C-alpha positions as CSV (number, residue, x, y, z in Angstrom):
1,M,86.8,-29.6,-119.0
2,L,89.7,-27.3,-119.8
3,R,89.4,-23.7,-121.0
4,K,91.5,-22.5,-123.9
5,S,93.9,-21.1,-121.3
6,G,94.5,-24.6,-120.1
7,H,92.8,-24.0,-116.7
8,E,90.1,-26.4,-115.4
9,H,86.7,-24.6,-116.0
10,L,85.2,-25.8,-112.7
11,T,88.3,-25.7,-110.5
12,G,87.6,-24.8,-106.8
13,S,83.9,-25.5,-107.2
14,L,81.3,-27.7,-105.8
15,V,80.1,-29.6,-108.9
16,V,76.6,-30.9,-109.4
17,P,75.4,-32.7,-112.5
18,V,72.0,-31.9,-114.2
19,L,70.4,-34.9,-115.8
20,D,67.9,-35.4,-118.6
21,E,64.8,-37.5,-118.4
22,S,66.8,-40.7,-119.3
23,G,69.3,-40.0,-116.5
24,Q,72.1,-38.8,-118.7
25,V,74.3,-35.9,-117.6
26,V,73.6,-33.0,-119.9
27,Q,75.0,-30.1,-117.8
28,L,77.4,-29.4,-114.9
29,Y,76.9,-26.7,-112.4
30,G,79.9,-25.4,-110.4
31,R,79.7,-23.1,-107.4
32,K,83.0,-21.6,-106.2
33,L,83.7,-22.6,-102.6
34,N,86.1,-19.8,-101.6
35,D,85.6,-16.1,-101.2
36,N,89.2,-15.1,-101.7
37,L,88.9,-15.0,-105.4
38,R,90.2,-12.5,-108.0
39,K,87.9,-9.5,-108.6
40,G,85.3,-10.3,-111.2
41,T,85.4,-14.1,-110.7
42,V,82.1,-15.7,-111.4
43,Y,80.7,-17.8,-108.5
44,H,78.2,-19.8,-110.5
45,L,79.5,-21.7,-113.6
46,Y,78.0,-24.0,-116.2
47,L,79.4,-25.8,-119.2
48,P,79.5,-23.6,-122.3
49,G,76.9,-24.0,-124.9
50,P,73.1,-24.3,-124.7
51,H,71.6,-25.2,-121.4
52,R,69.9,-28.5,-121.2
53,G,68.1,-30.5,-118.5
54,V,65.8,-29.6,-115.6
55,F,67.2,-29.8,-112.1
56,N,65.1,-32.0,-109.7
57,R,62.5,-32.8,-112.4
58,E,61.5,-36.0,-110.5
59,N,60.2,-34.0,-107.5
60,L,58.0,-31.5,-109.5
61,A,55.0,-33.6,-110.5
62,G,51.9,-33.4,-108.4
63,Q,53.1,-30.6,-106.2
64,P,50.7,-27.8,-105.2
65,E,53.5,-25.2,-105.7
66,I,57.1,-25.2,-107.0
67,I,59.9,-23.0,-105.8
68,L,61.9,-21.6,-108.7
69,C,65.4,-20.5,-107.7
70,E,68.0,-18.3,-109.4
71,S,70.9,-20.8,-108.9
72,L,71.3,-24.4,-108.2
73,I,73.0,-23.8,-104.8
74,D,69.8,-22.0,-103.7
75,A,67.7,-25.0,-104.9
76,L,70.0,-27.4,-102.9
77,T,69.5,-25.1,-99.9
78,F,65.7,-25.6,-100.0
79,I,66.1,-29.3,-100.5
80,A,68.5,-29.6,-97.5
81,A,65.8,-27.8,-95.4
82,G,63.1,-30.3,-96.5
83,F,61.5,-28.4,-99.4
84,E,62.0,-30.8,-102.3
85,N,59.4,-29.1,-104.6
86,V,62.1,-26.9,-106.1
87,T,64.0,-26.3,-109.4
88,T,66.2,-23.7,-110.8
89,R,66.9,-21.6,-113.9
90,Y,70.4,-21.3,-115.5
91,D,72.4,-18.1,-115.0
92,V,70.8,-14.6,-115.5
93,N,68.8,-15.3,-118.7
94,G,68.6,-19.1,-118.2
95,F,64.9,-19.8,-117.9
96,T,64.7,-22.2,-120.8
97,D,61.7,-23.6,-122.8
98,E,62.6,-27.0,-121.3
99,I,62.1,-25.7,-117.8
100,L,58.8,-24.1,-118.8
101,G,57.8,-27.4,-120.3
102,A,58.6,-29.3,-117.2
103,L,56.5,-26.8,-115.1
104,K,53.6,-27.3,-117.4
105,E,53.9,-31.1,-117.3
106,S,54.0,-31.1,-113.5
107,G,50.5,-29.8,-113.3
108,V,51.5,-27.1,-110.7
109,K,49.5,-23.9,-110.5
110,R,51.7,-21.7,-108.2
111,I,55.3,-20.8,-108.7
112,L,57.2,-19.3,-105.9
113,I,60.1,-17.2,-107.4
114,A,63.1,-17.3,-105.0
115,Y,65.6,-15.1,-106.9
116,D,68.2,-13.0,-105.1
117,A,67.2,-9.8,-103.4
118,D,69.3,-7.5,-105.6
119,A,68.6,-5.4,-108.6
120,A,69.4,-8.2,-111.1
121,G,67.3,-10.6,-109.1
122,H,64.3,-8.3,-108.9
123,Q,64.5,-7.5,-112.6
124,A,64.8,-11.2,-113.5
125,A,61.9,-12.2,-111.2
126,G,59.6,-9.6,-112.8
127,K,60.5,-10.9,-116.3
128,V,60.0,-14.6,-115.5
129,A,56.8,-13.8,-113.6
130,E,55.4,-12.0,-116.6
131,K,56.2,-15.0,-118.8
132,L,54.8,-17.5,-116.3
133,T,51.6,-15.5,-115.7
134,C,51.0,-15.5,-119.5
135,E,51.2,-19.3,-119.4
136,G,48.5,-19.5,-116.7
137,F,50.6,-19.8,-113.5
138,D,50.0,-17.8,-110.3
139,C,53.4,-16.3,-109.4
140,F,54.6,-15.2,-106.0
141,R,57.9,-13.6,-105.0
142,L,59.9,-14.8,-102.0
143,S,61.6,-11.9,-100.3
144,F,65.0,-12.2,-98.7
145,P,66.8,-9.4,-96.8
146,K,68.6,-6.9,-99.2
147,S,71.3,-8.4,-101.4
148,M,70.8,-11.9,-99.9
149,D,70.0,-15.1,-101.7
150,A,68.3,-18.2,-100.3
151,N,71.6,-19.9,-99.4
152,E,73.0,-17.0,-97.5
153,Y,69.7,-16.4,-95.7
154,A,69.4,-20.0,-94.6
155,L,73.0,-20.0,-93.4
156,K,72.5,-16.8,-91.3
157,V,69.0,-17.3,-90.0
158,K,68.6,-20.7,-88.4
159,P,67.1,-23.2,-88.4
160,P,66.7,-23.2,-92.2
161,L,63.3,-25.0,-92.2
162,K,61.8,-22.3,-90.0
163,S,63.5,-19.3,-91.7
164,L,62.7,-20.5,-95.3
165,G,59.2,-21.5,-94.2
166,L,58.7,-17.9,-93.0
167,V,59.8,-16.5,-96.3
168,I,57.4,-18.9,-98.1
169,R,54.5,-17.9,-95.9
170,K,55.1,-14.2,-96.6
171,A,55.4,-14.6,-100.4
172,E,54.0,-11.6,-102.3
173,W,51.6,-12.3,-105.2
174,L,52.8,-10.9,-108.5
175,G,49.5,-10.9,-110.3
176,K,47.2,-7.9,-111.0
177,G,44.5,-6.8,-108.6
178,R,43.6,-9.1,-105.7
179,A,44.8,-12.6,-105.4
180,A,41.9,-15.0,-106.3
181,G,42.6,-17.3,-103.4
182,P,45.1,-18.3,-100.8
183,A,48.6,-17.2,-101.8
184,H,50.0,-20.6,-101.0
185,G,50.1,-23.4,-98.4
186,R,51.6,-22.8,-95.0
187,A,55.3,-23.4,-94.7
188,G,54.7,-26.8,-93.0
189,D,52.4,-27.9,-95.8
190,A,55.0,-26.9,-98.4
191,G,57.7,-28.8,-96.5
192,R,55.5,-31.9,-96.2
193,A,54.6,-31.6,-99.9
194,G,58.2,-31.3,-100.8
195,K,59.1,-34.4,-98.7
196,R,56.2,-36.4,-100.3
197,A,54.9,-37.2,-96.8
């Protein structure tokens, strides 16, 4: 897709399609691959217009918990490490009604929010947790080192299965008062659930 300037919108990006329930491409995600970009360049891109589709919808049903990421590259990071029970929002304010509907349809009770460990990520995590809690979900926050996201953390702290599993085990409950039961399964359980083993 070309911008009005004539430049390719997703140039220099890893491009991943997002499909609807019938398998049609309804959105494209682009993640810039290089760091030597002009100041102000956005690393995460989508096609303009309303966001449609739910990433990885087919692996959400029947899971005890679902990991909700801030970006698609973070969701792919969890999948590459063996945690297939994962989906993502779109950009900063991109938690859509369609994503909420897919979470409800999945039957999941626990949502693990894996947003970036920066001011914007913390604010967005609190906002989505409030919305999800009102819908009856138990919400937990995955904590990464300051300013890191899931992808950067998994690349720096290896092996990813172990490092991401540790973050999952240490998830902080975002409800009020004391958590009513176990926060979530152990990392190995989450990994096995994600792999459908």
